[in-house]
C-alpha positions in Angstrom: -0.3 -1.6 33.0 0.6 -4.2 30.5 2.7 -3.0 27.5 0.1 -4.2 24.9 -2.9 -2.6 26.7 -4.1 0.7 25.3 -5.9 2.4 28.2 -9.1 4.1 27.2 -9.5 2.2 23.9 -12.0 -0.6 23.3 -10.9 -4.2 23.1 -11.8 -4.3 19.4 -9.8 -1.2 18.8 -6.8 -2.7 20.6 -7.0 -6.0 18.6 -7.3 -4.2 15.3 -4.4 -1.8 16.3 -2.1 -4.7 16.9 -3.3 -6.7 13.8 -2.6 -3.7 11.6 0.7 -3.0 13.3 1.9 -6.6 12.8 0.8 -6.5 9.2 2.6 -3.3 8.5 5.8 -4.4 10.3 5.7 -7.5 8.1 5.1 -5.4 5.0 7.9 -3.0 5.8 10.4 -5.8 6.5 9.5 -7.7 3.3 9.3 -4.6 1.2 12.7 -3.4 2.2 14.2 -6.9 2.0 13.1 -8.0 -1.5 15.1 -5.5 -3.6 18.3 -6.7 -2.0 17.7 -10.4 -2.8 19.2 -11.8 -6.0 16.6 -12.7 -8.6 18.0 -16.2 -8.7 16.9 -17.2 -5.3 13.4 -18.8 -5.3 12.4 -17.5 -1.9 12.6 -13.9 -3.2 9.5 -14.5 -5.3 7.7 -16.2 -2.4 8.4 -13.2 -0.1 7.4 -10.7 -2.9 4.1 -12.5 -3.6 3.4 -12.7 0.2 4.1 -8.9 0.4 1.6 -8.3 -2.5 -1.0 -10.7 -1.1 -1.0 -9.3 2.4 -0.9 -5.8 0.9 -4.3 -6.6 -0.7 -5.6 -7.4 2.8 -4.5 -4.0 4.3 -7.4 -1.8 3.0 -10.2 -4.1 4.2 -8.5 -4.5 7.6 -8.0 -0.7 7.9 -11.6 -0.1 7.0 -12.7 -2.4 9.8 -10.3 -0.6 12.1 -11.6 2.8 11.1 -15.2 1.7 11.5 -14.5 0.4 15.0 -12.7 3.6 15.9 -15.7 5.7 14.7 -18.1 3.5 16.6 -16.2 3.2 19.9 -14.4 6.6 19.8 -11.1 7.6 21.2 -10.3 8.4 24.8 -10.3 12.1 25.8 -7.1 14.1 26.2 -5.4 13.3 29.5 -4.7 16.4 31.7 -1.2 15.3 32.4 -0.3 15.3 28.7 1.0 18.6 27.3 -1.0 20.0 24.4 1.8 19.7 21.9 2.2 16.0 22.7 -1.5 15.4 22.2 -1.6 17.3 18.9 1.6 15.6 17.7 0.1 12.2 18.5 -3.1 13.1 16.6 -1.0 14.3 13.6 0.9 11.0 13.6 -2.4 9.1 13.8 -3.8 11.0 10.8 -0.6 10.3 8.9 -0.9 6.6 9.7 -4.4 6.5 8.3 -3.4 8.3 5.2 -0.5 5.9 4.6 -2.5 2.9 5.5 -4.7 3.7 2.5 -2.2 5.2 0.1 0.6 2.5 0.5 -1.6 -0.4 -0.7 -2.9 1.7 -3.6 0.6 2.6 -4.8 1.7 -1.0 -4.2 -1.2 -2.2 -6.3 -0.2 0.2 -9.1 3.4 -1.0 -9.0 2.4 -4.7 -9.3 -0.4 -4.1 -11.8 1.6 -4.4 -15.1 3.1 -7.7 -13.9 -0.3 -9.2 -12.9 -1.9 -9.2 -9.5 -1.6 -12.5 -7.6 -3.4 -13.0 -4.4 -1.8 -16.0 -2.7 -0.8 -17.5 -6.1 -4.2 -16.9 -7.7 -4.0 -14.4 -10.5 -7.1 -12.2 -10.1 -7.8 -11.4 -13.7 -8.5 -15.1 -14.3 -11.1 -15.3 -11.5 -13.0 -12.0 -11.4 -15.9 -10.8 -13.5 -15.0 -8.5 -16.4 -16.7 -5.6 -14.8 -14.6 -5.9 -11.6 -11.5 -6.4 -13.7 -12.3 -3.1 -15.4 -12.9 -1.4 -12.1 -9.6 -2.6 -10.7 -7.8 -1.7 -13.9 -6.8 -5.4 -14.4 -7.9 -5.5 -18.0 -5.9 -2.4 -19.0 -2.7 -2.4 -21.1 0.3 -2.4 -18.8 1.4 1.1 -17.8 5.1 0.8 -16.8 5.5 4.6 -16.5 2.7 4.8 -13.9 4.2 1.7 -12.2 7.5 3.5 -11.9 6.0 6.6 -10.5 3.9 4.6 -8.1 7.1 2.6 -7.1 8.9 5.9 -6.2 5.9 7.1 -4.2 5.5 3.7 -2.5 9.1 3.7 -1.4 9.0 7.3 0.0 5.7 6.5 1.8 7.2 3.3 3.3 10.2 5.2 4.6 7.8 7.8 6.0 5.7 5.1 7.7 8.9 3.5 9.2 9.9 6.9 10.6 6.4 7.5 12.0 6.3 4.1 13.5 9.5 4.8 15.3 8.0 8.1 16.6 4.9 6.2 17.6 6.8 3.5 19.6 8.9 6.1 21.3 5.8 8.1 22.2 4.0 5.0 23.5 7.0 4.0 25.6 7.3 7.5 27.1 3.5 7.5 27.8 3.5 4.0 29.4 6.8 4.0 31.2 7.8 7.7 31.8 9.7 7.2 35.0 11.7 4.2 33.8 12.8 5.8 30.6 13.7 9.1 32.2 15.7 7.4 34.9 17.8 5.7 32.2 18.4 8.8 30.2 21.7 10.7 30.5 
């Protein structure tokens, strides 16, 4: 079985899985890197804007992924998987979906007082007033809310990174059980 094949899942589910995974790895790397770069280096702001721009793409992509998952379903529980492993994997999946929606929302609230740019286009200048109001773009900057959102965003990003590590370990154990067990002490 190929490492990137997800047995029992549709091709569309597999493609959206890896697209979202790649996007979130990029988001985690850039999100953890930017605070450590000095403000004087120009590429810091390019990385930050890329992080924000791709962050705006997360929710639509996750909605597509969720729709495909609902339409195509998930494979049934394998009999060789212990119940606790099955339920742990389901809990991690639910956690992923919660974070896939809440991380972009908190990121949006963090960036909101400074202006939301989507690949160098500031949205407030290009959207109808009614949509600006709906997206809170026309509000007075709320730096207190941005600070709270920043704290929540950071905690959720660390949680996502931990869950991603659990997910990778679980996938490796599932796909290569004999290889991994033979190398363990």
